[in-house]
PDB file of N, CA, C and O in Angstrom, chain B, residues numbered from 101:
ATOM      1  N   MET B 101      71.035 214.744  91.581  1.00  0.00           N
ATOM      2  CA  MET B 101      71.314 215.826  92.480  1.00  0.00           C
ATOM      3  C   MET B 101      70.123 216.779  92.468  1.00  0.00           C
ATOM      4  O   MET B 101      69.507 217.009  91.428  1.00  0.00           O
ATOM      5  N   LYS B 102      69.814 217.323  93.628  1.00  0.00           N
ATOM      6  CA  LYS B 102      68.784 218.344  93.737  1.00  0.00           C
ATOM      7  C   LYS B 102      69.434 219.571  94.356  1.00  0.00           C
ATOM      8  O   LYS B 102      69.977 219.513  95.459  1.00  0.00           O
ATOM      9  N   ASN B 103      69.372 220.671  93.638  1.00  0.00           N
ATOM     10  CA  ASN B 103      69.977 221.922  94.094  1.00  0.00           C
ATOM     11  C   ASN B 103      71.446 221.736  94.493  1.00  0.00           C
ATOM     12  O   ASN B 103      71.912 222.304  95.481  1.00  0.00           O
ATOM     13  N   GLY B 104      72.166 220.925  93.700  1.00  0.00           N
ATOM     14  CA  GLY B 104      73.592 220.737  93.904  1.00  0.00           C
ATOM     15  C   GLY B 104      73.982 219.732  94.970  1.00  0.00           C
ATOM     16  O   GLY B 104      75.166 219.560  95.257  1.00  0.00           O
ATOM     17  N   VAL B 105      72.995 219.065  95.562  1.00  0.00           N
ATOM     18  CA  VAL B 105      73.259 218.095  96.635  1.00  0.00           C
ATOM     19  C   VAL B 105      72.828 216.707  96.167  1.00  0.00           C
ATOM     20  O   VAL B 105      71.747 216.550  95.600  1.00  0.00           O
ATOM     21  N   ASN B 106      73.672 215.701  96.403  1.00  0.00           N
ATOM     22  CA  ASN B 106      73.300 214.325  96.044  1.00  0.00           C
ATOM     23  C   ASN B 106      72.010 213.925  96.747  1.00  0.00           C
ATOM     24  O   ASN B 106      71.796 214.275  97.908  1.00  0.00           O
ATOM     25  N   ILE B 107      71.158 213.197  96.047  1.00  0.00           N
ATOM     26  CA  ILE B 107      69.905 212.694  96.603  1.00  0.00           C
ATOM     27  C   ILE B 107      70.182 211.314  97.182  1.00  0.00           C
ATOM     28  O   ILE B 107      70.567 210.399  96.454  1.00  0.00           O
ATOM     29  N   THR B 108      69.991 211.161  98.476  1.00  0.00           N
ATOM     30  CA  THR B 108      70.244 209.894  99.153  1.00  0.00           C
ATOM     31  C   THR B 108      69.443 208.767  98.507  1.00  0.00           C
ATOM     32  O   THR B 108      68.228 208.876  98.342  1.00  0.00           O
ATOM     33  N   GLY B 109      70.122 207.696  98.145  1.00  0.00           N
ATOM     34  CA  GLY B 109      69.467 206.525  97.584  1.00  0.00           C
ATOM     35  C   GLY B 109      69.189 206.603  96.086  1.00  0.00           C
ATOM     36  O   GLY B 109      68.718 205.626  95.502  1.00  0.00           O
ATOM     37  N   ALA B 110      69.466 207.736  95.452  1.00  0.00           N
ATOM     38  CA  ALA B 110      69.192 207.884  94.015  1.00  0.00           C
ATOM     39  C   ALA B 110      70.411 207.428  93.220  1.00  0.00           C
ATOM     40  O   ALA B 110      71.165 208.242  92.688  1.00  0.00           O
ATOM     41  N   THR B 111      70.588 206.106  93.151  1.00  0.00           N
ATOM     42  CA  THR B 111      71.778 205.551  92.499  1.00  0.00           C
ATOM     43  C   THR B 111      71.436 204.551  91.397  1.00  0.00           C
ATOM     44  O   THR B 111      72.322 203.857  90.897  1.00  0.00           O
ATOM     45  N   GLN B 112      70.183 204.471  91.021  1.00  0.00           N
ATOM     46  CA  GLN B 112      69.756 203.518  89.998  1.00  0.00           C
ATOM     47  C   GLN B 112      69.629 204.209  88.628  1.00  0.00           C
ATOM     48  O   GLN B 112      69.872 205.409  88.505  1.00  0.00           O
ATOM     49  N   ALA B 113      69.253 203.450  87.626  1.00  0.00           N
ATOM     50  CA  ALA B 113      69.125 203.977  86.269  1.00  0.00           C
ATOM     51  C   ALA B 113      67.954 204.939  86.109  1.00  0.00           C
ATOM     52  O   ALA B 113      67.913 205.697  85.140  1.00  0.00           O
ATOM     53  N   SER B 114      66.999 204.927  87.042  1.00  0.00           N
ATOM     54  CA  SER B 114      65.884 205.878  86.980  1.00  0.00           C
ATOM     55  C   SER B 114      65.592 206.391  88.388  1.00  0.00           C
ATOM     56  O   SER B 114      65.967 205.768  89.381  1.00  0.00           O
ATOM     57  N   TYR B 115      64.920 207.533  88.453  1.00  0.00           N
ATOM     58  CA  TYR B 115      64.584 208.151  89.731  1.00  0.00           C
ATOM     59  C   TYR B 115      63.226 208.829  89.606  1.00  0.00           C
ATOM     60  O   TYR B 115      62.966 209.538  88.634  1.00  0.00           O
ATOM     61  N   THR B 116      62.373 208.612  90.583  1.00  0.00           N
ATOM     62  CA  THR B 116      61.074 209.278  90.641  1.00  0.00           C
ATOM     63  C   THR B 116      61.064 210.160  91.877  1.00  0.00           C
ATOM     64  O   THR B 116      61.340 209.696  92.984  1.00  0.00           O
ATOM     65  N   THR B 117      60.748 211.427  91.685  1.00  0.00           N
ATOM     66  CA  THR B 117      60.722 212.330  92.832  1.00  0.00           C
ATOM     67  C   THR B 117      59.563 211.977  93.744  1.00  0.00           C
ATOM     68  O   THR B 117      58.546 211.454  93.289  1.00  0.00           O
ATOM     69  N   PRO B 118      59.712 212.263  95.038  1.00  0.00           N
ATOM     70  CA  PRO B 118      58.558 212.133  95.931  1.00  0.00           C
ATOM     71  C   PRO B 118      57.523 213.194  95.527  1.00  0.00           C
ATOM     72  O   PRO B 118      57.834 214.074  94.725  1.00  0.00           O
ATOM     73  N   PRO B 119      56.310 213.126  96.065  1.00  0.00           N
ATOM     74  CA  PRO B 119      55.316 214.156  95.718  1.00  0.00           C
ATOM     75  C   PRO B 119      55.897 215.555  95.933  1.00  0.00           C
ATOM     76  O   PRO B 119      56.524 215.835  96.955  1.00  0.00           O
ATOM     77  N   THR B 120      55.675 216.409  94.962  1.00  0.00           N
ATOM     78  CA  THR B 120      56.222 217.762  95.035  1.00  0.00           C
ATOM     79  C   THR B 120      55.221 218.734  95.644  1.00  0.00           C
ATOM     80  O   THR B 120      54.015 218.485  95.662  1.00  0.00           O
ATOM     81  N   THR B 121      55.746 219.835  96.138  1.00  0.00           N
ATOM     82  CA  THR B 121      54.920 220.900  96.704  1.00  0.00           C
ATOM     83  C   THR B 121      55.304 222.203  96.022  1.00  0.00           C
ATOM     84  O   THR B 121      56.274 222.250  95.265  1.00  0.00           O
ATOM     85  N   ALA B 122      54.554 223.245  96.284  1.00  0.00           N
ATOM     86  CA  ALA B 122      54.864 224.556  95.700  1.00  0.00           C
ATOM     87  C   ALA B 122      56.274 225.002  96.093  1.00  0.00           C
ATOM     88  O   ALA B 122      56.934 225.710  95.332  1.00  0.00           O
ATOM     89  N   GLY B 123      56.735 224.594  97.266  1.00  0.00           N
ATOM     90  CA  GLY B 123      58.080 224.949  97.705  1.00  0.00           C
ATOM     91  C   GLY B 123      59.184 224.335  96.865  1.00  0.00           C
ATOM     92  O   GLY B 123      60.322 224.802  96.906  1.00  0.00           O
ATOM     93  N   ASP B 124      58.863 223.283  96.094  1.00  0.00           N
ATOM     94  CA  ASP B 124      59.846 222.644  95.216  1.00  0.00           C
ATOM     95  C   ASP B 124      59.993 223.383  93.889  1.00  0.00           C
ATOM     96  O   ASP B 124      60.922 223.107  93.130  1.00  0.00           O
ATOM     97  N   ASN B 125      59.099 224.307  93.605  1.00  0.00           N
ATOM     98  CA  ASN B 125      59.144 225.035  92.335  1.00  0.00           C
ATOM     99  C   ASN B 125      60.502 225.716  92.173  1.00  0.00           C
ATOM    100  O   ASN B 125      60.974 226.400  93.082  1.00  0.00           O
ATOM    101  N   GLY B 126      61.116 225.528  91.025  1.00  0.00           N
ATOM    102  CA  GLY B 126      62.407 226.131  90.749  1.00  0.00           C
ATOM    103  C   GLY B 126      63.591 225.301  91.184  1.00  0.00           C
ATOM    104  O   GLY B 126      64.732 225.713  90.974  1.00  0.00           O
ATOM    105  N   SER B 127      63.360 224.137  91.789  1.00  0.00           N
ATOM    106  CA  SER B 127      64.465 223.266  92.188  1.00  0.00           C
ATOM    107  C   SER B 127      65.244 222.828  90.957  1.00  0.00           C
ATOM    108  O   SER B 127      64.678 222.644  89.879  1.00  0.00           O
ATOM    109  N   LEU B 128      66.536 222.665  91.130  1.00  0.00           N
ATOM    110  CA  LEU B 128      67.406 222.250  90.032  1.00  0.00           C
ATOM    111  C   LEU B 128      67.777 220.782  90.205  1.00  0.00           C
ATOM    112  O   LEU B 128      68.225 220.368  91.274  1.00  0.00           O
ATOM    113  N   PHE B 129      67.587 220.003  89.147  1.00  0.00           N
ATOM    114  CA  PHE B 129      67.937 218.587  89.152  1.00  0.00           C
ATOM    115  C   PHE B 129      69.008 218.331  88.095  1.00  0.00           C
ATOM    116  O   PHE B 129      68.947 218.880  86.995  1.00  0.00           O
ATOM    117  N   ALA B 130      69.985 217.497  88.434  1.00  0.00           N
ATOM    118  CA  ALA B 130      71.022 217.079  87.495  1.00  0.00           C
ATOM    119  C   ALA B 130      71.338 215.615  87.765  1.00  0.00           C
ATOM    120  O   ALA B 130      71.019 215.081  88.827  1.00  0.00           O
ATOM    121  N   VAL B 131      71.962 214.987  86.798  1.00  0.00           N
ATOM    122  CA  VAL B 131      72.326 213.576  86.947  1.00  0.00           C
ATOM    123  C   VAL B 131      73.810 213.415  86.624  1.00  0.00           C
ATOM    124  O   VAL B 131      74.343 214.063  85.724  1.00  0.00           O
ATOM    125  N   ILE B 132      74.456 212.539  87.379  1.00  0.00           N
ATOM    126  CA  ILE B 132      75.847 212.172  87.105  1.00  0.00           C
ATOM    127  C   ILE B 132      75.843 210.748  86.574  1.00  0.00           C
ATOM    128  O   ILE B 132      75.339 209.834  87.227  1.00  0.00           O
ATOM    129  N   VAL B 133      76.405 210.566  85.393  1.00  0.00           N
ATOM    130  CA  VAL B 133      76.489 209.244  84.778  1.00  0.00           C
ATOM    131  C   VAL B 133      77.952 208.835  84.772  1.00  0.00           C
ATOM    132  O   VAL B 133      78.824 209.608  84.376  1.00  0.00           O
ATOM    133  N   SER B 134      78.212 207.604  85.219  1.00  0.00           N
ATOM    134  CA  SER B 134      79.606 207.163  85.260  1.00  0.00           C
ATOM    135  C   SER B 134      79.740 205.711  84.813  1.00  0.00           C
ATOM    136  O   SER B 134      78.815 204.907  84.934  1.00  0.00           O
ATOM    137  N   ASN B 135      80.914 205.411  84.297  1.00  0.00           N
ATOM    138  CA  ASN B 135      81.276 204.041  83.937  1.00  0.00           C
ATOM    139  C   ASN B 135      82.795 203.941  84.021  1.00  0.00           C
ATOM    140  O   ASN B 135      83.443 204.839  84.558  1.00  0.00           O
ATOM    141  N   ALA B 136      83.361 202.875  83.504  1.00  0.00           N
ATOM    142  CA  ALA B 136      84.805 202.665  83.606  1.00  0.00           C
ATOM    143  C   ALA B 136      85.613 203.768  82.920  1.00  0.00           C
ATOM    144  O   ALA B 136      86.770 203.994  83.273  1.00  0.00           O
ATOM    145  N   ALA B 137      85.020 204.448  81.954  1.00  0.00           N
ATOM    146  CA  ALA B 137      85.730 205.496  81.214  1.00  0.00           C
ATOM    147  C   ALA B 137      85.713 206.840  81.930  1.00  0.00           C
ATOM    148  O   ALA B 137      86.466 207.741  81.561  1.00  0.00           O
ATOM    149  N   GLY B 138      84.865 206.992  82.951  1.00  0.00           N
ATOM    150  CA  GLY B 138      84.797 208.259  83.661  1.00  0.00           C
ATOM    151  C   GLY B 138      83.373 208.632  84.006  1.00  0.00           C
ATOM    152  O   GLY B 138      82.487 207.778  84.042  1.00  0.00           O
ATOM    153  N   SER B 139      83.156 209.910  84.258  1.00  0.00           N
ATOM    154  CA  SER B 139      81.810 210.368  84.596  1.00  0.00           C
ATOM    155  C   SER B 139      81.553 211.733  83.979  1.00  0.00           C
ATOM    156  O   SER B 139      82.478 212.465  83.625  1.00  0.00           O
ATOM    157  N   VAL B 140      80.275 212.054  83.862  1.00  0.00           N
ATOM    158  CA  VAL B 140      79.855 213.341  83.317  1.00  0.00           C
ATOM    159  C   VAL B 140      78.598 213.771  84.054  1.00  0.00           C
ATOM    160  O   VAL B 140      77.763 212.938  84.406  1.00  0.00           O
ATOM    161  N   THR B 141      78.465 215.062  84.286  1.00  0.00           N
ATOM    162  CA  THR B 141      77.293 215.625  84.948  1.00  0.00           C
ATOM    163  C   THR B 141      76.457 216.370  83.918  1.00  0.00           C
ATOM    164  O   THR B 141      76.985 217.147  83.123  1.00  0.00           O
ATOM    165  N   SER B 142      75.145 216.128  83.936  1.00  0.00           N
ATOM    166  CA  SER B 142      74.245 216.792  83.002  1.00  0.00           C
ATOM    167  C   SER B 142      74.095 218.265  83.345  1.00  0.00           C
ATOM    168  O   SER B 142      74.507 218.715  84.414  1.00  0.00           O
ATOM    169  N   ASN B 143      73.501 219.004  82.424  1.00  0.00           N
ATOM    170  CA  ASN B 143      73.056 220.356  82.736  1.00  0.00           C
ATOM    171  C   ASN B 143      71.905 220.252  83.723  1.00  0.00           C
ATOM    172  O   ASN B 143      71.277 219.200  83.840  1.00  0.00           O
ATOM    173  N   ASN B 144      71.625 221.334  84.429  1.00  0.00           N
ATOM    174  CA  ASN B 144      70.490 221.355  85.341  1.00  0.00           C
ATOM    175  C   ASN B 144      69.167 221.381  84.600  1.00  0.00           C
ATOM    176  O   ASN B 144      69.052 221.993  83.538  1.00  0.00           O
ATOM    177  N   ALA B 145      68.183 220.723  85.156  1.00  0.00           N
ATOM    178  CA  ALA B 145      66.793 220.818  84.707  1.00  0.00           C
ATOM    179  C   ALA B 145      66.043 221.524  85.822  1.00  0.00           C
ATOM    180  O   ALA B 145      66.226 221.195  86.994  1.00  0.00           O
ATOM    181  N   ILE B 146      65.201 222.487  85.476  1.00  0.00           N
ATOM    182  CA  ILE B 146      64.444 223.247  86.479  1.00  0.00           C
ATOM    183  C   ILE B 146      63.062 222.640  86.629  1.00  0.00           C
ATOM    184  O   ILE B 146      62.342 222.463  85.646  1.00  0.00           O
ATOM    185  N   LEU B 147      62.694 222.321  87.862  1.00  0.00           N
ATOM    186  CA  LEU B 147      61.378 221.746  88.149  1.00  0.00           C
ATOM    187  C   LEU B 147      60.345 222.866  88.246  1.00  0.00           C
ATOM    188  O   LEU B 147      60.540 223.836  88.978  1.00  0.00           O
ATOM    189  N   THR B 148      59.249 222.726  87.507  1.00  0.00           N
ATOM    190  CA  THR B 148      58.141 223.667  87.588  1.00  0.00           C
ATOM    191  C   THR B 148      56.949 222.960  88.197  1.00  0.00           C
ATOM    192  O   THR B 148      56.488 221.948  87.669  1.00  0.00           O
ATOM    193  N   VAL B 149      56.449 223.481  89.297  1.00  0.00           N
ATOM    194  CA  VAL B 149      55.274 222.918  89.979  1.00  0.00           C
ATOM    195  C   VAL B 149      54.099 223.836  89.696  1.00  0.00           C
ATOM    196  O   VAL B 149      54.168 225.041  89.939  1.00  0.00           O
ATOM    197  N   ARG B 150      53.025 223.262  89.184  1.00  0.00           N
ATOM    198  CA  ARG B 150      51.834 224.071  88.876  1.00  0.00           C
ATOM    199  C   ARG B 150      50.674 223.619  89.697  1.00  0.00           C
ATOM    200  O   ARG B 150      49.582 224.176  89.582  1.00  0.00           O
TER     201      ARG B 150
END
């Protein structure tokens, strides 16, 4: 998820962001992991663009 919205197509075990810009600075990323037992959402990670 980016800023609370699901990222289209980001459904695999890993995800690489497209090239970032200064406008992406401060974006919040989280991941939802699920299996037969249920699902859990991670804490947000803040993207820093330098």
